[in-house]
C-alpha positions as CSV (number, residue, x, y, z in Angstrom):
1,M,19.6,-32.8,29.7
2,E,21.3,-29.7,28.7
3,V,19.2,-27.4,26.3
4,I,20.5,-24.6,24.5
5,Q,17.8,-21.5,23.7
6,I,17.9,-20.5,20.0
7,S,16.1,-17.3,18.9
8,G,15.3,-17.5,15.2
9,T,13.8,-15.0,12.3
10,P,11.4,-16.6,9.6
11,R,12.9,-16.5,6.4
12,T,10.8,-15.5,3.4
13,A,13.1,-15.8,0.5
14,L,14.1,-19.2,0.0
15,G,15.9,-19.3,-3.3
16,K,19.6,-19.2,-4.0
17,K,19.4,-15.3,-3.9
18,G,17.5,-15.5,-0.9
19,T,20.1,-17.5,1.0
20,K,22.9,-15.7,-0.2
21,A,21.3,-12.5,1.2
22,D,21.0,-14.1,4.3
23,R,24.7,-15.5,4.4
24,N,26.1,-12.0,3.4
25,S,23.5,-10.2,6.4
26,G,25.9,-12.6,8.7
27,V,23.2,-15.0,9.7
28,I,22.7,-18.5,9.1
29,P,20.0,-20.4,7.2
30,C,18.2,-23.1,9.2
31,V,15.4,-25.4,8.4
32,L,13.5,-27.3,11.1
33,Y,11.7,-30.2,9.6
34,G,9.6,-33.4,11.3
35,G,7.1,-31.4,13.0
36,K,3.6,-30.6,10.9
37,E,5.3,-28.3,8.5
38,N,8.8,-27.3,7.6
39,V,9.8,-23.8,9.3
40,H,13.0,-22.1,7.8
41,F,14.3,-19.5,9.7
42,T,17.9,-17.6,10.4
43,T,20.0,-17.6,13.4
44,T,23.1,-16.2,14.5
45,V,26.3,-18.3,15.1
46,K,26.3,-17.0,18.7
47,D,23.2,-18.7,19.2
48,V,24.6,-22.4,17.7
49,R,27.8,-22.4,18.9
50,P,27.3,-24.1,22.5
51,L,25.1,-26.8,20.0
52,I,27.8,-27.2,17.3
53,Y,31.1,-26.8,18.8
54,T,30.9,-29.0,21.4
55,P,31.5,-33.3,22.2
56,Q,28.1,-33.2,24.1
57,F,24.6,-33.7,23.2
58,R,22.4,-30.9,23.7
59,L,19.1,-30.3,22.8
60,A,18.0,-27.0,21.1
61,E,14.8,-25.2,21.9
62,A,14.4,-22.8,19.0
63,T,12.2,-19.8,19.2
64,I,11.0,-18.9,15.9
65,D,7.9,-16.4,15.5
66,G,6.8,-16.3,19.3
67,K,6.6,-20.1,18.8
68,T,9.3,-22.5,20.7
69,H,10.2,-25.8,18.9
70,R,12.0,-28.5,20.8
71,A,14.8,-30.1,18.6
72,I,17.9,-31.7,17.8
73,L,20.5,-30.7,15.7
74,K,20.5,-33.0,12.6
75,S,23.3,-31.7,10.3
76,V,25.5,-28.6,9.6
77,Q,26.8,-27.8,6.2
78,Y,30.2,-25.9,5.9
79,H,32.3,-23.9,3.6
80,P,34.9,-25.9,2.4
81,A,37.7,-23.2,2.5
82,S,36.8,-20.9,5.2
83,E,34.8,-23.4,7.5
84,A,32.0,-21.1,7.9
85,I,28.5,-22.5,8.6
86,L,26.6,-22.4,5.4
87,H,23.3,-24.2,6.8
88,I,21.9,-25.9,9.5
89,D,19.1,-28.8,9.8
90,F,17.4,-29.2,13.0
91,L,14.8,-32.1,13.4
92,E,11.9,-31.4,15.6
93,L,10.9,-33.7,18.6
94,T,7.4,-34.9,19.0
95,P,6.3,-36.7,21.9
96,N,6.4,-40.7,21.8
97,V,8.0,-40.9,18.4
98,P,11.4,-42.5,18.3
99,V,14.3,-40.6,16.6
100,S,17.6,-41.8,16.0
101,V,20.4,-39.8,17.6
102,D,24.5,-40.0,18.2
103,V,25.3,-39.7,21.8
104,P,28.6,-39.4,23.5
105,I,30.0,-42.4,25.4
106,T,31.7,-41.9,28.9
107,L,33.9,-44.2,30.2
108,I,33.6,-44.7,34.0
109,G,35.9,-46.6,36.7
110,Q,39.6,-47.5,36.9
111,S,40.9,-50.2,34.9
112,P,43.4,-52.6,36.4
113,G,45.6,-52.9,32.8
114,V,46.3,-49.1,33.3
115,K,47.6,-49.5,37.0
116,L,49.6,-52.3,35.4
117,G,51.0,-49.8,32.8
118,G,48.6,-50.3,30.0
119,K,47.2,-47.4,27.8
120,L,43.3,-46.8,28.1
121,I,42.3,-46.3,24.2
122,Q,38.9,-45.1,23.5
123,S,38.5,-45.9,19.6
124,M,34.5,-45.2,19.5
125,R,33.4,-41.6,20.9
126,R,29.5,-41.7,20.1
127,V,27.2,-44.5,19.4
128,K,23.9,-44.3,17.7
129,V,20.5,-44.8,19.9
130,K,16.7,-44.8,19.2
131,C,14.7,-43.5,21.6
132,T,11.7,-41.2,22.2
133,P,12.3,-37.5,23.5
134,E,11.0,-38.5,26.8
135,S,13.9,-41.2,27.5
136,M,16.5,-39.4,25.5
137,V,19.7,-39.3,27.1
138,D,22.8,-37.0,26.8
139,H,25.9,-39.4,27.2
140,L,25.7,-43.2,27.9
141,D,28.3,-45.3,30.2
142,L,30.7,-47.5,29.8
143,S,32.4,-49.1,32.7
144,V,36.2,-49.9,32.2
145,A,36.8,-51.4,35.7
146,N,37.2,-55.0,34.4
147,L,39.7,-54.3,31.5
148,D,43.0,-55.7,32.0
149,L,45.9,-55.6,29.9
150,G,45.0,-56.8,26.4
151,Q,41.2,-56.7,27.1
152,T,38.8,-54.9,25.2
153,N,34.8,-53.6,26.2
154,R,32.5,-53.4,23.3
155,V,29.2,-51.7,22.3
156,K,27.3,-54.9,24.1
157,N,29.0,-53.7,27.3
158,I,27.4,-50.2,27.6
159,I,25.2,-49.2,30.0
160,V,22.0,-49.0,28.4
161,P,18.7,-47.3,30.1
162,A,15.3,-48.5,29.6
163,G,13.8,-47.3,26.5
164,V,17.0,-46.4,24.6
165,E,18.2,-49.0,21.9
166,V,21.4,-48.9,20.3
167,M,21.5,-48.9,17.0
168,M,25.1,-50.6,16.2
169,S,26.4,-53.9,16.2
170,P,27.1,-55.1,19.6
171,S,30.7,-56.6,18.5
172,I,32.1,-53.1,17.8
173,P,35.2,-52.4,19.9
174,V,34.8,-49.4,22.1
175,A,37.7,-49.4,24.5
176,L,40.8,-51.1,25.1
177,V,43.8,-51.4,27.1
178,E,46.7,-51.8,25.1
179,I,50.0,-53.2,26.4
180,P,53.0,-50.8,25.4
181,R,55.9,-52.5,23.5
182,A,58.5,-51.8,27.1
183,L,55.6,-53.9,29.2
184,R,55.4,-56.7,26.4
185,S,59.1,-57.2,25.7
186,A,59.3,-57.2,29.7
187,Q,56.8,-60.0,30.0
188,A,58.6,-61.8,27.0
189,E,62.0,-62.0,29.1
190,E,60.0,-63.0,32.1
191,K,58.6,-65.9,30.3
192,K,62.2,-66.8,28.6
193,G,63.6,-66.6,32.1
194,K,61.0,-69.3,33.4
195,K,61.6,-72.0,30.8
């Protein structure tokens, strides 16, 4: 699993005034919670870019005041107009304490329905799972090798390793092979011809 290194500077002024001053000086106010105590710090956009602007799930290792904290990105607040990052929340990982995270779903295999002209549609890109930091994964696989025309794979078909629990309904569709209109009308014509 990829770990992104973040260097943080402890924040002393925490109110609105201090937060505004931090943003004006070009740094992002952050909070790290879930450990013994909340840690308020600032970091740069350059440090968090590979963590935020990616579809992948990555861990963060924040070094603040010489102390390293392993964490996951929990939430990011953006400015409504400029899309600038206003605030970031990190959740500190504690050994053997389960956490809920959203991990990407990777489709694997070749669908026979696609070979026949169908279109593979992934209706869900991420799935919520619960696991301890030790059994954390950066993605879950879903095989589409069994998908024929018009068939669907659901959350229950996701390959889940030991120590990871999926926190979503097993019946939610994840990937399906859609029958294109041209293929559907060709099948209808074929059926008419057989009558």
